[in-house]
VODO-117138 format. One record per atom (N, C-alpha, C, O): residue in one letter; y, z, x. Coordinates in steps of 0.2 Angstrom, whole numbers, plus 5000, padded with zeros to 4 digits. Each point is the difference from the previous one (the first is absolute). Last residue first. Layout:
<atoms>
AYZX/...
</atoms>
This chain:
<atoms>
I622745004735/I500649965000/I499949944996/I500449964999/I498650305003/I499849934998/I500649965000/I500450024995/G499550235007/G499849965006/G499849935000/G499749975004/S501150164977/S499450045003/S499749965006/S499449995001/S502449884990/S499750044995/S499450035003/S499549965001/D502949935009/D499350005000/D499850054994/D500450044998/N501849815015/N499850054995/N499349994999/N499749955000/A501350005024/A499949964993/A499850064995/A499650045002/A501649945025/A499750034994/A500049964994/A500449964998/L499449995029/L500449984994/L499750034994/L499449994999/P500650045030/P499750024994/P500549984994/P500550025000/L499349885026/L500450034995/L499750014994/L499749954997/I499550055030/I499949974993/I500550044995/I500050065000/G499549985025/G500649954998/G499949974994/G500249944999/G498450245012/G499849934999/G500549954999/G499949944999/L500550305005/L499449985004/L499849925000/L499849975004/A502150134983/A500150025007/A499449975004/A500149985006/S499849984970/S500649965004/S500050025007/S500149965004/L498350164984/L499849934999/L500649955003/L499849955004/G500450294994/G499649985006/G499849925000/G500049975005/G501550194980/G500249945003/G499649975006/G500249965004/G499350254983/G500650005004/G500249945004/G500250005005/E498150064976/E499849995007/E500549995005/E499949975005/Y500250074970/Y499850065003/Y499849995008/Y499850045003/N500949794979/N500450064999/N499850065004/N500550045001/L498549735000/L500749994999/L500450075000/L500550005003/I497149994999/I500349975006/I500749994999/I500450005005/H498450094976/H500150055006/H500349965006/H500450035003/S500249884972/S499450005005/S500250055006/S500550015001/D500749904978/D499850075001/D499550025005/D499750055000/A501149734995/A500650045001/A499950075001/A500450045002/G497949775007/G500250034993/G500650055001/G500150035006/V499649755010/V499750074999/V500250034994/V500549984997/I499649785019/I500150024994/I499650074999/I499449995000/A501549905023/A499450014996/A500250034994/A500550054999/A500649785022/A500150054995/A499350024997/A499649954999/D501049965027/D499849994994/D500250054995/D500250065002/G500249955022/G500549964996/G499849984993/G500449984996/R497750075021/R500750035001/R500449954997/R500049945001/S497750044989/S500249995006/S500750035000/S500350014995/C497450034989/C500749985001/C500250005007/C499650035004/H498250044987/H500249944996/H500749985001/H500149944998/T498950255014/T499549955000/T500249934997/T499849955001/L501650254999/L500049965006/L499549955001/L500149955003/L499850194978/L500549954999/L500249965007/L500149945000/A498250235000/A499849954995/A500649954999/A499849945000/V500550255014/V499649955003/V499849944995/V499949955002/I501550234990/I500349965005/I499549945003/I500249955001/N498950214984/N500549964996/N500349955005/N500149944999/G498550235010/G499649954997/G500549954996/G499949945000/M501150255010/M499749955005/M499749944997/M500049955002/T500650224983/T500649975003/T499849955005/T500249945000/G498150204992/G500249954996/G500649965002/G500049944999/S498650185020/S500450024994/S500149944996/S499849945002/A498950065018/A500150075000/A500450024993/A500050064999/L498249735005/L500750025002/L500150074998/L499850024995/Y497949805009/Y500350074998/Y500750005002/Y500249995006/L498349804987/L500450025005/L500350074998/L500350004995/A497449825000/A500650044998/A500450035006/A499750005005/A498349784988/A500350055004/A500650044997/A500249984995/E498449864994/E499649995006/E500350065005/E499650025005/K500450014968/K500349965005/K499750005006/K499550055001/G500250074977/G499649945001/G500449955005/G499949944999/T500550304995/T500449954997/T499849935000/T500349954998/L498550245011/L500250024993/L500449944997/L500050004994/S499449985029/S499550004995/S500150014993/S499849964996/A501950075021/A499849934999/A499449994995/A500049954996/G500650275010/G500649974996/G499849924998/G500149984995/K498550145020/K499950024993/K500549974995/K499849984995/E500549985028/E499449974998/E499850024993/E499849954996/E502050165015/E500249934998/E499449964998/E500049964995/L499650265011/L500450004994/L500249934998/L500049984995/R498850065025/R499650014994/R500449994994/R499849974995/H501350025025/H499649945000/H499650014993/H499949954996/V501450245010/V500449944998/V499649944999/V500149974995/T498850205015/T500150024994/T500449954996/T499949984994/P499650005029/P499549984996/P500150024993/P499849964995/D501949985025/D499950054996/D499449984994/D500249964996/E501049915023/E499350045002/E499950064995/E499650045002/N502349795004/N499549984995/N499450035001/N499449974999/Y502650085013/Y499649955003/Y499449984995/Y499549975003/V502250174989/V500449955004/V499549955003/V500249945001/D498950254988/D500249954996/D500449945003/D500049954998/D498250245012/D500749985000/D500149944996/D499749945002/G498550244990/G500149965006/G500749985000/G500450014996/V497750174990/V500649965001/V500049965007/V499650025004/E498850124975/E500049975007/E500649965001/E500249964995/A499550254988/A500149935001/A500049985007/A500350035004/D499750204986/D499449975003/D500049935001/D499549975003/A502350154986/A499950035007/A499449975004/A500050005006/M500549924972/M500549985004/M499950035007/M500149975005/A498450094978/A499949935002/A500549985005/A499949965005/R500350254986/R499550005004/R499949935003/R499949995006/R501750044977/R500250035006/R499550005006/R500149985005/M499349954973/M500449955003/M500350035006/M500049965005/E498750194983/E499649945002/E500449955004/E499849975005/Q501350204984/Q499750035006/Q499649945003/Q500049995006/S501949914979/S499550054999/S499750035007/S500249975005/P502349914990/P499350005003/P499650064998/P500250055000/R501949844986/R499850065004/R499349995003/R499649994996/T502449834993/T499350025001/T499950065005/T500250005005/V502049914991/V499750004993/V499350035000/V499850044996/T501649915024/T500250064997/T499650014993/T500150064997/D499949745017/D499550055002/D500250074998/D499650055001/S500849724985/S500350045005/S499550055002/S499550024997/K500049804988/K500749995001/K500350045005/K500649995002/L497049974990/L500250005007/L500849995001/L500349985005/D497550094977/D500850005000/D500250005007/D500050055004/I497649884982/I500350035007/I500749995000/I500349944999/P497950084979/P500549965004/P500250045006/P500050065000/F497649984989/F500650024999/F500549955004/F499849985006/M497749994981/M500449995006/M500750034999/M500349984995/
</atoms>
């Protein structure tokens, strides 16, 4: 099995088969929770991770913020790695959107 690199949409180049799949994908309005492709993706994600449900988010940045908003309230602080993406590359979204103060801790390979 080959690893899937999801760090950026510029890393992976779609094959012709992938382009056909995108063009042929059944779509619906995501605002009204009517996109069957997203529903299948979430179901597959839940199945692969052994969870009862999964939520598709459009970016890793969004995922990081949603994860911390789930665990923190406005005015809380969150300990994050000093080299973490959320601290160094996400433009202060955690503070701006959630009112959460990131506190940097020295880490080794993402392990605090």
